[in-house]
N, C-alpha and C positions, 0 to 999 in steps of 0.2 A: 427168701421169705419176706413177705410184705408185712410191715408192722403198723403203719398208719397211712392216712390219706396223703400226707406229704410225700412219703416214700413211694406211694403208687404213682404220683405225678412225675417224680424224678425218674423212676424206672420206665414209665411210659414214654417220656421224652427221649431217653437213651435208645429205646427200641425204635422209636420213630427216626432217630438219627441214622441208625443202622439201615433201616429200610430205604431211607432217602439216598443212601450211597449206591443202591442198586437201581432205583427207579427215580432219579432226580427230576426227569422231565414231567412225570405224572404229578409229583408233589409241588411243582412250580405253579400249578393252577391255583386260582383264587380259592382260599379256604380249604384246599386239599390237605395240607399238613394239619390244620386245626381239626378237621373232621377225623383224620386218622388218629390223631392224638386222643381225641375224646373216645373213639372206639376202643383203642388199646387200654385206656384208663378204665373204662367200664368193664372190660373183660377181666382186667387184673383185680378190680374191686370186687367183682362177683366171685372170683376165685378165692379172694381173701376170706370171704365169709364161710368157705368150706371148713376153716379151722375153728369156727365158733362152737362147733359141737365138741364138748369135752370128751376126751378119751384117755384111757389108762395106758401108760407107756412105762417101760423100764428104761431109765436114763442114768447116765453118770453126770453128776453135777460138779463143776469146779467153781470155787468161790475164792477170790483173792482180795487182799486188803493191805494197804500201806500201814506199817507200824509207826505210831507216833505222829500221824498226819495232823491231828488237831493242834499239837504244839507247833508244828511247822507252819500251819495256816495262820496261827496267831502271831508268828514272828515276821512274816513277809507280807507285802501288800497283796491285795486281792488280784491285781493284774499279774504279779509274779506267780502267784499260786495257780491262776488259770493257765498261764503259759506252761508251767511245770506239769500240770495235770494233762494238758493236751499232748505234750511230748511223751509223757508216760503212757497215756492211752493209745497213742499212735504206735508206739513200740510194741505194746502188749497185744493189741488187736491184730497187728500183722502176724504175730506168732499164732494167735488163735485161729485166724482164717486159714493160715497155712496148714493147720492140723484138722481143718474141717469142723471146728466148733461153731455153735450158734450162740452169739452174744445175746443173752436174755435181757440184761439190763446193766447200765452203769449207775451206781449209787454212790454219789460223793466220790470217794477214792477207791471204791470196791467195784469188782467186775464179777458178774455171774454168767457162767458159760454152760451150755447144754451140749451133751454128746448123746444122741439118741432121740432127739426131738428138734424139729418136726419130722426129720427123717432119721432112720436108724440103720446101722450096719453091724456086721459081726465084730468089728474092731473098735467099737465105741470106747471101751475101757482103755484099750491100748493107746488110742489117740489122745484121750484125756490125760493120761499119765505122762505121755511124751510131751504134750503141750505144757503141762505144769513145770516139768523139768526145764524145758526151753525158756519158759518165762523167767524162771529164776536165773538162768544163765544170761539172759538178755539184760537183767538188772545190773550186772557188773559193768557192761559197756555203757549203759544208761548213766550209772553213777560216775563214770569217768568224764562223761559230758557235763554232768552237774558240777564236778570239781573245777572243770575248766571255766565254767560260768560263775564261779564263786558261790555256788549253792551247796547245801549239805547233801550227803548221801541219803538215799531212801532205801528202806528195806521192806520186803513184802512177805506176808504169810499166806499160805494156801491150804485150803481144805478140800478134799475130794470124797464124794460118797456116791454109792450106786443103789438104786432101788426103784420101787413103783411110785409113780406120781400121776396126778391128773393134769393133762396138757390141753390147752385150748386158748382161744382169744378172750380177753377180758376188756371191757370198755363199753363205748357207745358208738353212735354213728359219727361222732365228732373226733373221737380218738380211740383206737383199739390196738391192743398189744397182745402178742402171743407169749404165753408164759406157762410155768408149771407151778403147782401148789401141792402141798401134802407134808406129811411128817418127815419124809426123807429130805425135803428142802430145808426144813427147820434144823434137822440133824446136821446137815452140811454147814449151816451157819454156826452151830455150836462147835463143830470140829475146827473150822477156820479160826474161831476165836481162841482156840487152844494153841494154835501154831505160833512159833517164835519167829524172829527175824530171819528171813532166808530159808525157812523150813516149809516142807510139804507134809501134811498129815493125811493119811488115807484111812477110811473106815474098814471094819471087818468085811463088809460085803464087797468093797472094792478090792481088798487084798485077796479074798477068795477067788475073785474073777481074774486076778492078775498075778497070782503067786508064781506062775511058771516063768515069768519074765521080769519080775521086779526084785530089787535089792532093798530090804528094809531092816530097821533095827528091831530090837525086842519090843513086843507090844506093851503099851502102857494102859492100865485100866484107869479111866477117867470118869468122874461123875459129871454129867452134863444135864442142863435143865430140860425137863420133859421126859427124862428116862429114870425109871425107878432103880434099875441096876446100872453099874458102871459099864461103859463101852470100851472095847479095845480100839486103840488108835496106834497106827504104825507110822514111824518116821521113814518117809520115802527117801532113799539114798541114790537110786538110779534105776534105769530100765534097759533092757536089751532089744526092745522093739520100738519102732522099726529099725533102730540102730542103737548101739551101746552108747549111752550118755549118762553122766552122773550129775547130781545136784552139787553146786559149789557149797562147801561146808563153811559155816560161819561159827566156829567154836569160840565161846566167850573166853576160854582160857588161852587163846592164841594171843590176846593182847597182854602187855606186861601188867604185873600186879605189884602194888606197893602196900606195905603194912601201915595201917592208920589208927586202929583202936579208937574209933570215933563213936560217940553216943548217937543214937537215932531213935525215932519214934515211928511206929507203923500201924496201919489199920488194914484189915482184910477186906477184900472185895467179894461181894456176892453178885455174880453177873457183872453189871457195870456200875453197881451201887457200892459206895464206900460205907462200911459198917461203922457204927459209933464207937465201939470199944477200941481203945488205944493201948498199945504195948510198947515198952521200952526195950530196945535191942542195942547191939553194939556192932558196928562195922569193923570187921577184922582186917580185911584187905580190900583194895579197890582197883578196878581196871577201867578201861575205856567203855566197856559194854556191860559190865556187871560187877558184882561184889560178893563177898562172903560175910554173912551176918550171923551173930550169935543171938538166938531168939529164946525167950522164956517159955514159949509154947511150941508145940509141934505144928508145922505147916504142911499142907497137903501138896505133893508134887503137882505141877501144872496149875496150881492156884495162883492168883495174882494179889499183890499187896500194894498199898500206897505208902511210900516212905517219906518221912519228913526229916531231912538232914540239914544241919546248919553248915552251909558252905562258907560261912565267915571264917572258919578255920582254914579254908582253902583260898580265901581272898574274894568271896562274893556273898551276896545275900542268901537267905534260906530259900530253898527251892523244893518243889514236890517232884518226886520220882515214882513212876510206876514200874514194877518189876514182877517177873514171873519166877516162881520157885522151880528150879531145875531138879534138885535133889536135896535130901536132908540126911543128917548123920547125928545120932545121939552122942552127946558129950557130957562130962561130969557136971558142967556148970550151965547146961542148956542144950539147945539143938542148933547145930551148925547148918545153915541154909545157904546153898549156892543159888544166886539170883542173877537173872539176865534182865537188863533194862528193856522195857517195852515202850515207854514214853517219857520224854524229858524235854524241857525247853532248850533253845539253842545256847542260852547263857550257861545253863547247867552242864551241857555237853562240853562247851569250851572250857569251863572252869575245871571240870574233872580231868580232862585231857591235859590241860596246862599243869595241874597239880601233879598228876602221875609222871609227866615228863620231867618236871623239876626234881621230884624225888629220885628218879632214875639217874639224873645228872649228879646229884649229891652222893649217891651210893656208888 
C-alpha cells in the first residue's frame, strides 16, 4: 500500500532496479532509467488515488502502547529514547508484517494496525489475535536486550476491536495517508487504555468472532468514554490458530511483597485528567509492580488513580505513582484495593525495589 509521495518514489526505484536486472542493456541508454522511473512513479501515484474514495469496511484494529513511556522519556536523553523506540518499532513491525497486518500509523510510542484494510481475508481476526500474542512474547526478548544495555524493561498494553469503519485516503496532493475512522476506532483506543502491562484486551465483537480458538478470562464490564452502557472486555490468554501460543503472564503478585503500613494520598483519574478531590489512604503492602491499599472510598475496578506517597520513609524524595485498580474487597475499616503500577519515574522504581529487597533480607 502506498501512503505518500515519498513512498511512491522509493517503491518505483525498487521496481526499476528489478527491471534493470533483466534488461540492463536497454536501461544503459541515456535517460532510459530516468524515463522508466517517471513512468512507474506516475502509474503508482495514479493507483494511489483509487483509495481516496471512502468505503465502509469491517476490520479488526490492533492498538498497542508502552506503559509508563512518559516517565521513561523524561529520564533518558532524547537520543537514547529515539534509539530505544527504533529498536522497539523494528521488533514489533517485523511481527506485524509477518502476520499480514497493515501499519496504519506510529503515534509516539503507540502502533495502530489494521487487519481487513485495505485488503481483507477470512482470517483477519485470527491473524490480529496471533499478532498481538506474538508481540507480547517478543517483548520478553526485547527486555533482555534492554537489561544488557543498562536500560529499564518496557511493558506494553494492547487493545483489539472488530467492527465497521470508513476507510480511505486522507490528506492533500503534498501528503496523503490511508487510514480508517469511526466509532470502532475510538472504542479500540478506549480498550487499549484499560489494558495493563503485558496484557491484551479484546472487545465483545472480537471475542464473538474468535471464541472458537481463543482462551480468555471472565469478561469485565468497564465504563468507557463515548458509551452509555459498560462494555465487556476479555483478557486474552492465548490462541490455537494458526498455532497454539499463550500470552506471557505478568501477575503483580509474582513479585515479593512486604508489609509497610504507610500513609498515602490519592486522586482519581477521569480519562487522562487528575480530579481535584484528594483522599487519604494507607499502603498495606508493597511489591515491585503494585501494592495493596486501604481506601476510604470504593474504587471502580480498571479505573486509574494517582498516588502521592512519601518515599522518604524508603530513602528517597516524594514521587507520584499512577496505578490501576485490579480488584477491591470490602473491609471493616475501608476498602482494600489491589493496584498495579502503570507509570512511575526511574527513581521511584529503583527506590521501591531497593526497599522491598532490604525488607526481605531483614525477614
